[in-house]
C-alpha angles and dihedrals in degrees: 000000000000134000121207122196113196110210099336113200109185116067093204091059093050089046091053090048089052089056091049091049089051091051094049103033092244122150121229129221118189119198117213140267094065122191088226142031117262090238091052112143095225091050093052092043093054091047092041108182096339097097094082092062096049130081105226121182127181119211135181104212122040094184091056091045093051094045086064097039114115096183120085113266136193135190123218118216135157087225096059120101102207111088119237096228094059093071125093100219125207123227088251097045117141119222117199128197133183134231120293088237106037106015116211122335114253092243092078093052089047091052099039109017092154091061095059117111133180134206104224117244132176114271115276093034115127100204146301122270110273096243091047091051091050091051093048091048098043096046093049089051089052094046090055086060095045092253099291097200 
């Protein structure tokens, strides 16, 4: 399982996601530009000592990366209509999340509209915190595989 964060802005969210990746064995891909430096004190503090156990890669171009991706991938957006729990995820699935500020650029939905999923929320809610959304989606993906770790 792999988590991709497109232009993450808040170091504490990314640090929490590193902890979740450590607990589940998921890899993490960060897409530049980042709203922080990888050695940011708040980022490290939120991830504590979990960084060593997580494969973290930083890339510059998500579109290029996905064009070469052979594993199934899914985007998560509050604007999608398909529900995240209706998917049967593979152990090598890639879960992609947008920036806390801007979400995902429209070009991804235009290219892969069938790969967009949402986590249902009550009407009037903007969105979940990024680290919460990653946790919800990742644990559902793992549940659908009977927690293979």
